[in-house]
C-alpha positions as CSV (number, residue, x, y, z in Angstrom):
1,X,84.6,55.4,-22.4
2,X,82.9,54.7,-25.7
3,X,80.9,51.5,-26.1
4,X,81.1,50.0,-29.5
5,X,77.7,49.6,-31.1
6,X,76.4,46.1,-31.6
7,X,77.9,44.7,-34.8
8,X,75.4,44.0,-37.6
9,X,74.5,40.4,-38.1
10,X,76.3,38.7,-40.9
11,X,74.4,37.1,-43.7
12,X,75.1,33.7,-42.2
13,X,73.8,34.7,-38.8
14,X,70.6,36.0,-40.3
15,X,70.2,32.7,-42.3
16,X,70.7,30.7,-39.1
17,X,68.1,32.7,-37.3
18,X,65.6,32.2,-40.1
19,X,66.4,28.5,-40.2
20,X,65.9,28.3,-36.4
21,X,62.5,30.1,-36.7
22,X,61.4,27.8,-39.4
23,X,62.5,24.8,-37.4
24,X,60.5,26.0,-34.4
25,X,57.4,26.5,-36.5
26,X,58.0,23.1,-38.1
27,X,58.0,21.5,-34.7
28,X,54.7,23.1,-33.8
29,X,53.1,22.0,-37.1
30,X,54.6,18.5,-36.6
31,X,53.0,18.2,-33.2
32,X,49.6,19.2,-34.6
33,X,50.0,16.7,-37.4
34,X,51.0,14.0,-34.9
35,X,47.7,14.5,-33.1
36,X,45.8,14.1,-36.3
37,X,47.8,11.1,-37.4
38,X,46.7,9.2,-34.2
39,X,43.7,8.2,-36.3
40,X,43.6,5.1,-38.4
41,X,46.2,5.2,-41.2
42,X,43.7,3.6,-43.6
43,X,41.6,6.8,-43.2
44,X,44.5,9.2,-43.9
45,X,44.3,11.6,-46.9
46,X,47.2,12.1,-49.2
47,X,48.2,15.2,-47.2
48,X,48.1,13.2,-43.9
49,X,50.4,10.6,-45.4
50,X,52.9,13.2,-46.6
51,X,52.8,14.9,-43.2
52,X,53.3,11.7,-41.3
53,X,56.2,10.5,-43.5
54,X,57.9,13.8,-43.3
55,X,57.4,14.1,-39.6
56,X,59.1,10.8,-39.1
57,X,61.9,11.6,-41.5
58,X,62.2,15.3,-42.6
59,X,64.5,14.2,-45.5
60,X,61.5,12.6,-47.1
61,X,60.2,16.0,-47.8
62,X,61.9,15.8,-51.2
63,X,59.6,13.0,-52.1
64,X,56.3,14.6,-51.0
65,X,55.3,15.5,-54.6
66,X,55.6,11.8,-55.5
67,X,53.0,10.9,-52.9
68,X,50.7,13.6,-54.2
69,X,51.3,12.7,-57.9
70,X,50.6,9.1,-57.3
71,X,47.7,9.8,-54.9
72,X,49.1,7.8,-52.1
73,X,46.5,8.0,-49.3
74,X,46.5,5.9,-46.2
75,X,45.0,2.8,-47.8
76,X,47.5,3.0,-50.7
77,X,50.4,3.6,-48.3
78,X,49.6,0.4,-46.4
79,X,49.7,-1.6,-49.7
80,X,53.0,-0.2,-50.9
81,X,56.2,-2.2,-51.1
82,X,59.7,-1.3,-52.1
83,X,59.4,-2.7,-55.6
84,X,56.4,-0.5,-56.4
85,X,58.0,2.6,-55.0
86,X,61.2,2.1,-57.0
87,X,59.5,0.9,-60.3
88,X,56.5,3.2,-60.4
89,X,57.4,6.2,-58.2
90,X,61.1,6.3,-59.2
91,X,62.4,6.2,-55.6
92,X,65.9,4.9,-54.9
93,X,66.3,1.9,-52.7
94,X,67.2,3.8,-49.5
95,X,64.1,6.0,-49.3
96,X,62.0,3.1,-50.4
97,X,63.3,0.9,-47.6
98,X,62.8,3.7,-45.0
99,X,59.2,4.1,-46.1
100,X,58.7,0.3,-46.0
101,X,60.0,0.3,-42.4
102,X,57.6,3.1,-41.5
103,X,54.7,1.1,-43.1
104,X,55.6,-2.0,-41.1
105,X,55.6,0.1,-37.9
106,X,52.1,1.4,-38.8
107,X,50.9,-2.1,-39.5
108,X,52.3,-3.4,-36.2
109,X,50.1,-0.9,-34.4
110,X,47.0,-2.4,-35.9
111,X,45.2,0.9,-36.4
112,X,43.4,-0.2,-39.5
């Protein structure tokens, strides 16, 4: 009896494997970032802010360049409000509200 050789992976299967590998790596990186972000938010760099925001909501990755462009470090993050983010950074209301919620949670922890 002849055994059929294992069929080649379809393009979609390959893409799914790549996506899965990236996600696994992202989880590892996120855990490292989470350790670093246990420090005071007021001491965070721009990169720390970006990593924290994106680790809480990966959909915010699309706005990472805005944080870099506007030099939003930890101190600036704690001062942001939705009007500023929409007017000066060009964010839509939804993302601005999500970031405001994140900021309120940080402030409630009283790290700074």
